N, C-alpha and C positions, 0 to 999 in steps of 0.2 A: 197257752197250752191248757187243755182240760184236765180235770181231776183224774179221769181215766188214763189219759196220757202220762201224767206225773206218776200215777200208781204203777203203770206199766214199766216206766223207766226205773223206778225204785226197785221193783221186783227183779228186773233183768240185772240191775247193778248188784243186788244181793246174790243172785245166782252166780254171777261171774265171780264175785268175791269168794263164795263158798266153793266154786269149781277149782279156783287156783289153789285153795288150801287143802282140798280134798284129794289132790293129785297124789299118785304113788311115786316115790323117788327112792334112790338107794339107801337114804338115811331114815326113811319113815318106817314105822312099825311093820306095815305090810310089806314094804320094799325088802326089809331084812329077812323075810321068810323065804325069799327066792335064793336059790343056790348061787346064781350070778345075776347081778343087776348093775350094769356099768355106769360109772360116773357120767353125768349129763343125760342119762336116760329118764324118761318120765312116762307114766301112764296117766292119761287125763281122765277126769271125772265126767261122766259116771262110768266106772269100769264094769265089765261083764262079771258075772260070777266066776271066781277063781278057786280052782281046786288043784291040789298037788304042786303048790308053789315051789316046793323044794326040788321037784323034778324038772321044773322049767329053768332054763338058763344055760 
């Protein structure tokens, strides 16, 4: 594999790692802002701009 290929694999792996940790779930800081966010629910990264979380749910 070329250097470019290894670098691409590394960057993709880092992005996937970050995306899993950046997801919004009921117990996350952002998830707690929603008036209702059911157990087992998740918003994957990257989320859209969110406004009025308390009114959603």
